[in-house]
Structure formats: C-alpha cells, structure tokens
C-alpha positions in Angstrom: -0.1 -23.1 21.0 -1.6 -19.9 19.4 -5.0 -20.3 17.7 -4.8 -19.9 14.0 -7.4 -17.0 14.0 -5.2 -14.9 16.3 -2.1 -15.7 14.3 -3.7 -14.7 11.0 -5.1 -11.5 12.6 -1.6 -10.6 13.7 -0.3 -11.0 10.2 -3.0 -8.8 8.9 -2.1 -6.0 11.4 1.5 -6.3 10.3 0.4 -5.9 6.7 -1.5 -2.8 7.6 1.6 -1.3 9.3 3.6 -1.9 6.2 0.9 -0.5 4.0 0.9 2.7 6.1 4.7 3.1 5.8 4.6 2.6 2.1 1.7 5.1 1.7 3.7 7.8 3.6 6.8 7.2 1.4 4.7 7.3 -1.8 3.1 10.5 -0.7 6.3 12.4 0.2 8.1 11.2 -3.0 5.2 12.2 -5.2 5.1 15.7 -3.6 8.8 16.2 -4.2 8.5 15.0 -7.8 5.5 17.2 -8.5 7.2 20.3 -7.1 10.4 19.5 -9.0 8.4 19.2 -12.3 6.6 22.4 -11.6 9.8 24.3 -10.9 11.2 23.1 -14.2 8.2 24.4 -16.1 6.4 21.1 -16.7 2.9 22.0 -15.4 1.0 19.2 -17.0 3.5 16.6 -15.7 3.2 18.0 -12.2 -0.6 17.8 -12.5 -0.4 14.2 -13.7 1.9 13.2 -10.8 -0.4 14.9 -8.3 -3.4 13.1 -9.8 -1.7 9.7 -9.7 -0.7 10.3 -6.1 -4.3 11.1 -5.1 -5.6 8.0 -6.8 -2.9 6.0 -5.0 -4.0 7.5 -1.7 -7.6 6.5 -2.4 -6.5 3.0 -3.3 -4.5 2.5 -0.2 -7.4 3.8 1.9 -9.7 1.3 0.2 -7.1 -1.5 0.8 -6.9 -0.5 4.5 -10.6 -0.6 4.9 -10.8 -4.0 3.2 -8.0 -5.5 5.3 -9.7 -4.3 8.5 -13.0 -5.7 7.4 -11.6 -9.1 6.3 -8.3 -9.7 8.2 -8.2 -13.5 7.7 -8.8 -13.3 3.9 -6.2 -10.6 3.5 -3.7 -12.6 5.5 -4.4 -15.6 3.3 -4.0 -13.6 0.1 -0.8 -12.1 1.5 0.5 -15.6 2.3 -0.4 -16.8 -1.1 1.5 -13.9 -2.7 4.4 -14.5 -0.5 4.5 -18.2 -1.2 4.3 -17.4 -4.9 7.3 -15.1 -4.6 9.5 -17.6 -2.9 8.3 -20.7 -4.8 10.7 -21.4 -7.7 8.6 -23.7 -9.8 
C-alpha cells in the first residue's frame, strides 16, 4: 500500500505539469492575439492583451511556488475542486 503522503505529493506534481502546459498555451495564444490586434491597428488592445498575459504569467509562477511549498495542501484543494465538479448535488 502506498503511503498517503507519497500519493498526495504525486498528485501535486501532476498538477504542476498540467499548470506548466496550460501556461505555455496561454502565452503562445496571447502573443498571437496581441500581434494580430497590432497588425489590424488596435494598439491599445494589443497592449492590454500583453499586460494581461504578463499578469497571468506572474500568477502562474506564484501558483507554482505555492504548490511546491505546500504539496499536500494543494493536492487537497485540487481534490476538493475536482469533487465539487463531479458532485451533482
């Protein structure tokens, strides 16, 4: 039987991998959107998109640091969110 601490830590690492993949997709999509808006002559919209993507990047870095610091708590929160999503009450 696998100890609970190791199992929870494994779930936290899986969550980090998913977070990294999502961060990469958000970054590439926002770059494309910002360049498209700039080419169409919407400079302020392009600046806004770039600013939002930078704030998102900072937020994902904070989440990654927090998950690495507290893997059990982050796994518990992830489990609670997952249970809330599948619970139909």
